[in-house]
N, C-alpha and C positions, 0 to 999 in steps of 0.2 A: 475539789479535785473533779469530780464528775462534771460539773459544768465546764471547766477548763479544758477538759478531755474532749467533750463534745464540740466546744467551739474550735479546739485544735482539728478535729476531725472535719468539721465543715470548711475550715479553711483550706485544708489538705484537699478535699474533694473539689471546691471551688477552684484552687490552683490548677489540678489536674484537668478538670473540665476546660478551663481556659487555654491550657497548653494544647489541649487536643484540638481545640477549634482553630488555633493559629497554626499547628501543624497540618490540618486537613484542607487549608485554604488552597484553592488553585493558584499557580504561579501567574495567571493570566486574568485580566479583567473580564467582564462580561463583554464590553465592547471588543477587545481583542478576540476572544473566542468566536464572537459574531463575525469579524473580519476574516479569522482564519477559516471559519465555515465557508465564506463566500469563495475565498482563495481555492479551498479545496475543489468546490464545485467548478470553478474556473480552469484549474489545472486538469480535471477529469475531461472537461469538454475540450480542452486543447490537446490533450493525449488522443482523443476520440477522432479529431479532426486531422491532426498531423500524423499519426501513426496508425491509427484504425481502430474500429470497433472491437475487434477481437482482443486487441491489446488493452484496451481500457477496462475490459471486463476481467482480465487476469492481474491487473496491477492494483494495488492498495495504495491510497494516497492519503497521508496525514499531514496536516500543517499545523505547527505551533510556532508562535511569535513570528510569522512570516517565513518560517523554514520547512520547505516540503519535504518529506521522506517518502520515497518510492520503495515498494517492497512488492514481490511477486515474481512471477516467471515470465520471461519473454522469449521469443524462438530465435533471435541472433543478437549478435554484439551491435550489429547496426541498429536494430530495434531498440535496445537499450539506450544507446546514444541518442537517438530520435525522441525517445520518451523524457529523458533528461532535459535536452534541449527545449522541449516543449514546455516542461514545468520552468525553465528557467526564464521562457519568454513571457511568462504572465506577469503583468505589472503588479508590484506588492510583494513578490516572492523575492526574499533576501538571500535564500541559499537553497541548495537542493542535497540531500543525501540520497544517493543512488544506490540502493540495497537491491536491485533487481538481479536476479540469476537467470543466465541463458541456459534454456533447456531446448534444444531443437528437437521439433516434432519429427518422428520418424514415419516416412511415408511408406503405407503398406504397398507392396508389389501388385502392379495390376494384372489382372488374369489375361490369359492369351486366348481364352475361349469363353463361351457362356458356361455358365455353372452347370455342372451334371453332363456335360457333353466332352467325352474322351477325345483327345487329339492324338494324332500320330505324327512323329516328325516325317519330314518329306524324304522319300526315297533317294538314296543316294544314287547318283547316275554315273556310269563309266563311260568314257569315250571310245 
């Protein structure tokens, strides 16, 4: 029984290891991963040229099986749509998941005078 028990345990361990290896295999081949990495670089470059360098730094791009996913923040709905259009225009991209969030950047009010210099409003004149 001792021998049978150790064989049984060894087979069970082998089965579990095999299941683990199969479960951990990526769903993409190495060739597909390489193509997706190249597509990602092309999408980033296209967004930089079509939308702007500031946008490309705020947008995360992932490509899996030819489908690009865009995530991050943009300043306007127009910028969001232009980023998606840029990604779609890359040859080899089969779809785009646009998860970009529109977060307009508030512009600080411009000072009316130099810092540290007090200004007085113009005196009212009476006719």
